[in-house]
N, C-alpha and C positions, 0 to 999 in steps of 0.2 A: 504494500500500500504506500502511496505517496505520502511523504511527511507533511504536506500542506493540507491534507484533508482534515476537515473538522468533523468530529463524531457527532452524530445526531442523538440527542438524549431522548429517552422514551417519554418523559414527562417533564414539565418545567421545573418541578420541585427536585428533580434528580439532576446532578451535573457530573461532568467528567471527573471531578475531584472526589466523587463519592463511591466509585465502584469498590466492592469488597474483593472481587476477582475479575480478571479479564483474560479471556482466551483468544484464540485466533478468529473465532466466529461469533463470540458473544461476550456479554458482561453480566455480572451478578452484583446488584446493589443491595446494601443492607437498609431495609426500611425501618426496622426497630430490632429489639433484642430477640424477637420471635419470628420475624418474617423477612425473607429476601425476595427480590424481584429479578428474574432472569430474562434477558432480552437479546435479540440478535445484534451484532455489531453493524451499525449503519452509518453512512457518512452523508453530510449535507450538500456540499458543493459539487454539482454535476459537472462543472467546467473542468475540474481536475481529475475526474474519474477516468481511468483507463477501462478498456473492455474487461481486463482481468479483475479490476476492482469491482466492477458491476457484477461480474460472474460470482465473485466471492460473496458479495452481499446477497445475491439471489440464493446461493447455497446456504448461507446463514439463516435466511428467512425460511427456506424449505426445511432445513433441519429443525428449526423451532416449531414449524407446523407439524412435522412428524412427531416431535416430542409431545405436543399438545394432543395429538391423536392417541398416543400411547397412554397419556394420563386419562383421557376419556375412557379408554378400554379398562384401565385400572379402577375406575369408579364402579363399574359393574362387576369387576373381578378383582377385588382388593387382595393384596398380598402383604403379610405382616413385615416382610423384610425389604419392601420397596417403598421409597418415599412417595408421598402423594402430593398432588398440586392442591393449593388452597383455592386458586381461581386462575383460569386462563382468560386472557383478554387479547385483543388484536396486537397490542404492543409486546406481549410476552406472558410470563408465567409467575404468579405469586406462589412461593413455596415456604414451608417451615424452615427456619434457620436452625441449623444443627450446631452443637457446641464445638465440634471438632470435625476434621476431615476423615474420610474412610482410611486413608493411608496412615494417619496418626493412630486411629483407633485400632487398626490391625497390627500395629507395631507393639501394642501393649499385650504382653503374654496372657494376662488373665482374661482378656476379651475374646480372643480366638486362638485355638491351638493351630499347629502347623498345617494340619489337613484342611481346616476351615479356611485359613489364609490362602492356601493354594487353590482351593475350590473357588 
C-alpha cells in the first residue's frame, strides 16, 4: 500500500490512533473493556489507489463478509469453544473483548496440555 493513503475509519468516534490491533486486511478497535469492533482495512483517497490497493480492499471486505456469514451460521449452531459476534453491521463486527490472546493462553501449561495445543 502507498504510504500516502489515508485509512478510512468505520465511525467518526473511532480514529487511526485507537486500533487495538491491525493486520494486513483489517483492524480491531477497543470500544470498552468488554467489546471490540473488527472492520476491514479501507482507504479514503481514490486518487492514490493502485489496482493492487483496490484489489486488497475488495479482498478485505469479502473476507469480512465471509466472517459475518460464519457468525450467522454460529447463531443457529453455537459452539462453546468458538467466539460469537455480538452484532454484525455493514461496517464490521462487534465482538466480546477477551482478556488475552489465544497464543498467550496456550502458552500457559495449566490451560492446555501439549495434545490440546497441537490440536
